[in-house]
C-alpha positions in Angstrom: -0.1 -0.2 0.2 1.3 3.5 -1.0 0.2 6.6 0.5 0.0 10.1 -1.2 -0.1 13.4 1.0 -0.7 17.0 0.2 2.5 18.3 -1.4 3.9 21.8 -0.8 2.4 24.3 -3.2 5.4 26.5 -2.6 4.6 30.4 -2.0 4.8 29.8 1.6 1.2 28.3 1.6 0.5 25.8 4.1 -2.7 24.3 3.1 -5.1 23.6 -0.2 -8.6 22.8 -1.0 -9.6 19.7 -2.7 -11.8 20.8 -5.5 -12.6 17.7 -7.6 -11.5 14.1 -7.7 -10.7 12.3 -11.1 -10.7 9.0 -9.6 -12.9 6.7 -7.4 -12.1 4.2 -4.9 -11.5 1.0 -7.0 -10.3 2.9 -10.0 -7.0 1.5 -11.8 -4.4 4.5 -12.2 -0.9 4.5 -13.9 1.8 7.0 -12.9 1.3 10.5 -13.7 -2.4 9.9 -14.0 -4.5 13.1 -12.6 -5.7 11.9 -9.1 -7.6 15.5 -8.1 -7.5 19.0 -8.5 -6.6 21.3 -5.6 -7.0 25.1 -5.3 -4.6 26.9 -3.2 -4.8 30.5 -2.4 -3.6 31.7 -5.6 -4.3 28.8 -8.3 -5.7 25.4 -9.4 -3.0 22.6 -9.7 -3.7 19.2 -10.8 -1.9 16.4 -8.7 -0.7 13.3 -10.5 -0.2 9.9 -8.9 3.2 8.9 -8.0 2.2 5.1 -8.0 0.5 2.6 -10.5 -2.1 0.6 -8.6 -5.8 0.6 -7.2 -7.3 3.5 -5.4 -8.0 1.8 -2.4 -9.0 4.8 0.0 -9.9 8.5 -1.0 -9.2 10.3 2.5 -10.3 13.9 1.7 -13.6 14.7 0.3 -14.1 17.6 -2.4 -14.3 20.9 -0.4 -12.0 19.8 2.2 -8.9 21.9 3.2 -6.0 19.9 3.6 -2.8 20.9 5.2 0.5 20.2 3.8 1.5 16.8 4.5 -2.2 15.8 5.5 -3.5 12.5 3.9 -5.1 12.6 0.4 -5.3 8.9 -1.0 -4.1 5.5 -0.7 -3.1 3.2 -3.6 -2.7 -0.5 -3.5 0.0 -1.5 -5.6 -0.5 -5.2 -4.3 2.3 -5.5 -2.1 2.8 -5.0 1.5 1.6 -2.1 3.5 4.1 0.5 4.1 4.5 3.5 6.3 3.2 6.9 5.2 6.4 8.8 3.6 6.0 12.5 3.1 6.0 12.9 -0.7 6.5 15.8 -2.9 4.7 16.7 -6.2 6.5 14.7 -9.4 8.2 11.8 -7.3 7.6 8.9 -9.4 8.6 5.3 -9.1 12.2 5.0 -10.2 11.3 2.1 -12.8 9.0 4.6 -14.5 11.8 7.1 -15.4 11.6 10.7 -15.4 9.0 11.7 -17.9 7.7 15.4 -17.3 4.4 16.6 -17.9 3.9 19.4 -20.6 3.2 22.6 -18.6 -0.5 24.0 -18.9 -0.6 27.0 -20.8 3.3 26.5 -21.9 2.8 27.6 -25.6 1.6 31.3 -24.5 3.4 31.9 -21.1 6.9 30.7 -21.5 9.2 33.1 -19.7 11.8 35.1 -21.8 15.1 32.9 -22.4 17.6 34.0 -20.0 15.7 35.9 -17.8 16.5 35.5 -14.0 13.9 34.3 -11.4 13.0 36.8 -8.8 14.0 36.2 -5.3 10.8 35.4 -4.1 9.4 33.3 -6.9 8.4 29.9 -6.3 10.3 26.7 -6.1 11.3 25.4 -9.6 9.9 22.2 -11.0 9.7 19.1 -9.5 8.3 21.0 -6.4 5.9 23.0 -8.2 2.3 21.2 -8.6 1.8 22.4 -11.9 4.9 20.9 -13.7 4.7 17.2 -13.3 4.7 14.8 -16.4 1.4 12.9 -17.1 1.0 9.7 -18.9 -0.1 10.3 -22.8 -3.6 9.1 -21.7 -3.8 11.5 -18.9 -2.9 14.5 -21.5 -5.8 13.3 -23.8 -8.6 13.1 -21.2 -11.6 14.9 -22.0 -12.3 15.6 -18.5 -8.8 17.5 -17.8 -9.6 20.9 -16.7 -7.4 24.2 -17.0 -6.3 25.8 -14.0 -9.1 27.7 -13.0 -11.5 28.2 -10.1 -14.4 26.2 -9.2 -17.2 26.7 -6.6 -17.6 24.3 -4.1 -20.6 22.6 -5.5 -20.4 19.0 -4.7 -19.7 16.4 -2.5 -17.7 13.3 -3.8 -19.7 10.1 -3.6 -16.0 8.2 -3.8 -15.6 9.3 -0.2 -18.7 7.6 1.2 -18.7 4.4 -1.0 -18.0 1.2 0.8 -14.8 0.3 0.2 -14.2 -3.2 -1.8 -12.4 -5.8 -0.7 -8.3 -5.5 -1.9 -8.4 -9.0 -3.2 -11.2 -8.7 -5.4 -9.7 -5.3 -6.7 -6.1 -6.8 -7.4 -7.2 -9.4 -9.8 -9.4 -7.0 -12.1 -7.2 -6.1 -15.2 -6.3 -2.7 -16.0 -8.1 -1.5 -18.8 -8.2 2.2 -20.3 -10.7 3.9 -18.4 -13.6 6.0 -20.3 -14.5 9.3 -18.9 -16.1 8.5 -15.4 -19.7 9.8 -15.3 -21.4 9.7 -11.7 -25.0 8.0 -11.8 -26.1 10.1 -8.9 -28.6 12.4 -10.3 -28.0 16.2 -10.0 -26.0 19.0 -11.6 -23.0 18.2 -9.2 -22.5 14.8 -11.0 -22.9 16.2 -14.5 -19.5 15.6 -16.4 -18.3 18.9 -16.6 -15.1 21.1 -16.2 -14.6 23.4 -13.1 -14.9 26.6 -15.4 -18.4 25.5 -16.6 -19.5 24.5 -13.1 -18.7 28.0 -12.0 -20.1 29.8 -14.9 -23.4 27.7 -14.4 -23.6 28.7 -10.9 -23.1 32.3 -11.5 -25.6 32.2 -14.5 -28.1 30.2 -12.3 -27.9 27.6 -14.8 -29.0 23.8 -13.9 -26.2 21.5 -15.3 -28.2 18.4 -15.5 -30.5 20.2 -18.2 -27.4 21.0 -20.6 -26.5 19.0 -23.1 -22.5 18.6 -23.5 -21.1 19.1 -26.7 -17.4 18.4 -25.4 -15.4 15.2 -25.8 -17.2 12.2 -24.2 -20.3 14.7 -23.4 -18.2 17.1 -21.4 -20.3 20.2 -20.4 -18.3 23.2 -21.9 -18.5 26.8 -20.9 -20.0 27.5 -24.5 -22.7 25.3 -23.7 -23.7 26.9 -20.4 -23.5 30.2 -22.1 -26.0 28.9 -25.0 -28.1 27.4 -22.2 -28.3 30.9 -20.6 -29.2 32.5 -24.0 -31.8 30.1 -24.6 -33.2 30.6 -20.9 -33.2 34.5 -21.3 -35.2 34.1 -24.6 -37.7 32.2 -23.4 -39.9 34.0 -20.5 -41.6 30.9 -19.7 -38.2 29.2 -18.6 -37.5 29.8 -14.7 -34.4 31.6 -13.7 -31.9 30.7 -11.1 -33.4 29.0 -8.4 -34.5 30.9 -5.3 -32.7 30.4 -2.0 -29.0 30.9 -3.2 -29.0 34.5 -2.1 -31.9 36.9 -1.4 -33.3 38.6 -4.2 -32.1 41.8 -3.2 -28.6 40.5 -3.7 -29.0 39.2 -7.2 -28.0 42.5 -9.1 -24.4 42.3 -7.6 -21.6 40.9 -9.3 -20.8 37.1 -9.4 -17.6 37.3 -7.6 -19.4 39.5 -4.7 -22.2 36.9 -4.7 -19.6 34.3 -4.1 -18.7 36.2 -0.9 -22.5 36.0 0.2 -22.6 32.3 -0.4 -22.6 31.3 3.2 -25.1 29.9 5.8 -27.7 32.3 7.2 -27.0 33.2 11.1 -30.8 33.8 11.9 -34.1 32.3 10.5 -34.6 35.6 8.5 -31.2 35.1 6.5 -30.5 39.0 7.1 -26.7 37.7 7.9 -24.5 35.4 6.2 -21.1 33.9 7.2 -18.7 33.0 4.8 -15.3 31.0 5.8 -12.3 33.2 5.1 -10.0 31.1 2.7 -8.5 31.3 -0.7 -7.3 34.4 -2.2 -9.2 36.7 0.3 -7.3 35.2 3.2 -4.1 35.5 1.5 -4.7 39.2 0.5 -5.9 40.0 3.9 -2.8 38.9 5.5 -0.6 40.6 2.8 -2.1 43.9 3.2 -1.9 43.5 7.1 1.6 42.7 6.9 2.1 45.7 4.4 0.3 47.9 6.7 2.2 46.9 10.0 6.0 47.2 8.4 6.1 49.8 5.8 6.0 53.7 6.4 3.3 54.2 3.6 3.1 57.8 2.0 0.7 58.6 -1.1 1.5 61.6 -3.7 -1.0 62.9 -6.3 -0.5 64.6 -9.7 -3.1 65.6 -12.3 -2.0 65.7 -16.0 -3.2 66.2 -19.5 -2.6 63.3 -21.4 -4.5 64.0 -24.4 -1.4 63.5 -26.9 -0.9 60.0 -25.1 -4.4 59.3 -25.8 -3.7 60.3 -29.6 -0.9 57.9 -29.8 -3.1 55.1 -28.5 -5.5 55.6 -31.2 -2.8 55.3 -33.8 -1.5 52.1 -32.2 -4.8 50.7 -32.5 -4.8 51.6 -36.1 -1.4 50.4 -36.9 -1.4 46.6 -38.4 1.4 45.5 -36.2 -1.0 46.1 -33.2 -3.9 44.2 -34.9 -5.4 41.9 -32.4 -3.7 43.1 -29.1 -4.9 44.9 -26.3 -3.8 48.4 -26.8 -4.9 50.6 -24.1 -3.6 53.6 -22.1 -2.2 51.1 -19.4 0.5 50.2 -22.5 1.9 53.5 -22.4 1.6 53.8 -18.5 3.6 50.7 -18.4 6.4 51.9 -20.5 6.3 55.6 -18.9 7.0 54.1 -15.5 10.0 52.0 -16.6 11.5 55.0 -18.6 10.9 57.1 -15.0 12.6 54.6 -13.1 15.9 55.1 -14.9 16.1 58.3 -13.0 14.7 57.1 -9.6 15.8 53.4 -9.5 14.9 53.3 -5.6 11.4 53.2 -6.9 12.3 49.5 -8.0 13.9 48.5 -5.0 12.8 46.8 -1.7 13.6 47.0 2.1 15.0 43.8 3.4 14.5 43.6 7.3 16.5 40.3 7.5 19.6 41.5 6.0 19.2 45.2 6.9 19.7 46.3 3.5 18.0 47.8 0.4 17.9 45.5 -2.5 17.9 47.1 -6.0 16.4 44.8 -8.7 18.0 44.6 -12.0 14.7 43.9 -13.8 11.5 45.8 -13.7 9.0 42.9 -13.1 5.6 45.0 -13.5 2.6 43.4 -11.6 -0.5 44.5 -13.2 -3.7 44.3 -10.6 -6.2 42.4 -12.0 -10.0 41.4 -10.9 -10.4 37.9 -11.6 -13.0 35.4 -11.0 -11.2 34.2 -7.8 -10.6 37.9 -6.6 -7.6 40.2 -7.0 -4.6 38.9 -8.6 -1.3 40.5 -9.7 0.0 38.9 -12.9 3.6 39.9 -13.6 5.3 41.3 -16.7 9.1 40.1 -16.6 11.5 42.1 -17.6 9.4 45.1 -18.9 12.3 47.2 -18.9 13.4 45.9 -22.2 10.3 45.5 -23.9 9.0 48.3 -26.5 5.4 49.2 -26.9 4.7 46.4 -29.3 6.2 43.7 -26.9 4.1 45.2 -24.0 1.1 45.4 -25.7 1.6 41.6 -26.8 2.3 40.6 -22.9 -0.3 42.8 -21.6 -2.6 40.9 -24.0 -1.7 37.6 -22.7 -1.3 38.1 -19.0 -4.6 39.8 -18.8 -6.4 37.1 -20.9 -5.3 34.2 -18.7 -5.7 36.2 -15.7 -9.5 36.7 -16.6 -9.9 33.1 -17.4 -8.5 32.2 -14.1 -5.4 29.9 -15.6 -2.8 32.0 -14.0 0.3 29.7 -12.7 2.6 30.4 -9.7 5.3 31.7 -12.2 2.8 34.2 -13.6 2.2 35.9 -10.4 5.4 36.0 -8.2 8.4 37.9 -8.5 6.9 41.4 -9.1 9.1 44.5 -8.3 6.7 47.4 -8.8 2.9 47.4 -9.7 0.5 49.4 -11.4 -3.5 49.5 -10.4 -5.9 51.1 -13.0 -9.0 52.0 -10.9 -9.8 54.4 -13.7 -11.8 51.3 -15.3 -14.3 51.8 -12.4 -14.6 55.3 -12.6 -12.6 56.4 -9.8 -10.4 59.4 -10.1 -7.6 58.2 -7.6 -6.7 56.0 -4.5 -4.4 55.6 -1.8 -3.0 52.1 -2.4 -1.4 49.5 0.0 2.0 48.5 -1.6 2.7 44.9 -1.9 4.9 43.5 0.6 8.1 42.7 -1.4 7.8 46.1 -3.4 8.5 49.8 -2.4 6.0 51.5 -4.6 2.3 51.2 -6.5 1.3 53.4 -9.2 -2.8 53.9 -9.3 -4.3 55.1 -12.3 -7.3 57.2 -12.4 -10.1 57.7 -15.0 -9.3 59.5 -18.0 -12.3 62.0 -18.7 -12.7 65.3 -20.8 -12.2 68.1 -18.4 -11.7 72.1 -18.9 -8.0 72.5 -19.1 -5.9 75.9 -19.1 -3.6 76.0 -22.2 -1.4 78.9 -23.5 0.2 81.7 -22.0 -0.6 85.4 -21.4 -2.7 86.8 -24.1 -3.0 83.3 -25.8 -4.2 81.7 -22.6 -7.7 79.7 -23.0 -9.6 77.1 -21.4 -10.2 74.0 -23.9 -11.6 70.6 -23.3 -8.8 67.9 -22.8 -8.1 64.2 -21.8 -7.1 64.9 -18.1 -6.4 62.1 -15.5 -5.1 62.1 -11.8 -2.4 59.6 -10.7 -1.5 58.4 -7.3 2.0 57.0 -6.1 2.0 54.9 -2.9 5.6 54.2 -1.6 7.3 53.2 1.2 8.9 56.2 2.8 11.5 54.0 4.8 13.4 54.0 1.8 11.8 56.4 -0.9 12.1 59.9 0.2 9.5 62.3 -0.6 11.6 64.1 -3.2 12.5 60.6 -5.1 8.8 59.6 -5.1 7.7 63.1 -6.4 10.5 63.2 -9.1 9.2 59.6 -10.1 5.5 60.7 -10.7 6.3 63.9 -12.2 8.3 62.0 -14.8 5.6 59.6 -15.5 3.1 62.6 -15.9 5.7 64.4 -18.3 6.0 61.5 -20.4 2.3 60.9 -20.7 1.5 64.7 -21.3 4.3 64.9 -24.0 5.3 61.6 -25.1 8.3 63.3 -27.3 9.8 63.5 -24.0 10.6 60.0 -23.6 13.6 60.3 -26.1 15.0 62.3 -23.3 15.2 59.3 -20.9 
């Protein structure tokens, strides 16, 4: 008997939640077959089997939070029982060799060759759960889900079924297993990937009523969207079942609705309590630590960015930028990198343990993004070496996978400076809380047409211009007021007069 325990997901995390099991007790598995999906505070990863044999006992149900080193599954190899070892992800039997899984999203998210990893990046393979190698049949499985979040909508029947006798299982020949569909009725047991389940819950779609068009009858996101369209087009079809949340809460966003998906504390349901976990838990801890350790200061500046908006329009019409995400944020990223050449301390960090200020060679831009799982900060590595086209390409890629909740640890670790665009929510400015391992964070406000004074003397007049307010939050322990002010003014100058970028 072999035992598999929860591996260390890296990033200093100490636990993970079991999202879904891909196997049931009594199933035959090969080395690197995916056993289950687990959700850490930052991503969803698949755990491959380090052993070949029969699943003897599933020891954690879907929805359970398991600490690192906690029991997950026992696999019967047909030999004698052994003590439960501490195993890392990627451990495989010696006779199976060192095959590696193709990293999910490798075609779109490979880092630049030669780029140095940041000091606080996650451990490299094989200790990262997203990089071990599956057997070919695991790669072709139609139920393999991308790394995205999933609502805790189901309880695994495998954990509650009586365990078959080991002798009976041992004599069963190993055969290729088709996609397993539970016979229990209900939307929890429809063959569907976690992203499709989440979308169905957000849209109020009963998965059991949706016909799957994916391989093996898997329900896809497209199927769910079509079901929602058909429902909305027909008034006779009932909407989302009542009881998930009160009617007064149905107009809020799906992300906020998830936070309200708790148990009522009284008969009227006026209050709901939700366990603090996942991204919310890690974000809260990081923000509290930043407030407790940094001397945070915020500076503001308002500037005319009309010429930058004209440049954005030109880039959008340029055929080299066709299909790319071209927005003012692209120029802001470039302006921040140029401005740091005069104030490199903005790209440094304070190291309490060594008593040193650490200056980073590379500018790894963190871009704050609202994702289905909460606030995430994917990173553009080596942004100082990117031109506008390369920045647009990387922003298009990283924001797309963030919105689809497919970020891997390498996508959100190692940032040295961050940018947050609150202007998309109609806000003028904000006072940011700087990330723990950084010294500054730039906040972009909304860009709006406002009256602006131009010209001098007799030529002075008021005209409508594109105007925005930016704020810079920085750690006053290492960034002086002069340095913070120079950096923010330089960014504003570059955006007001893009031609001045040639001076940096």
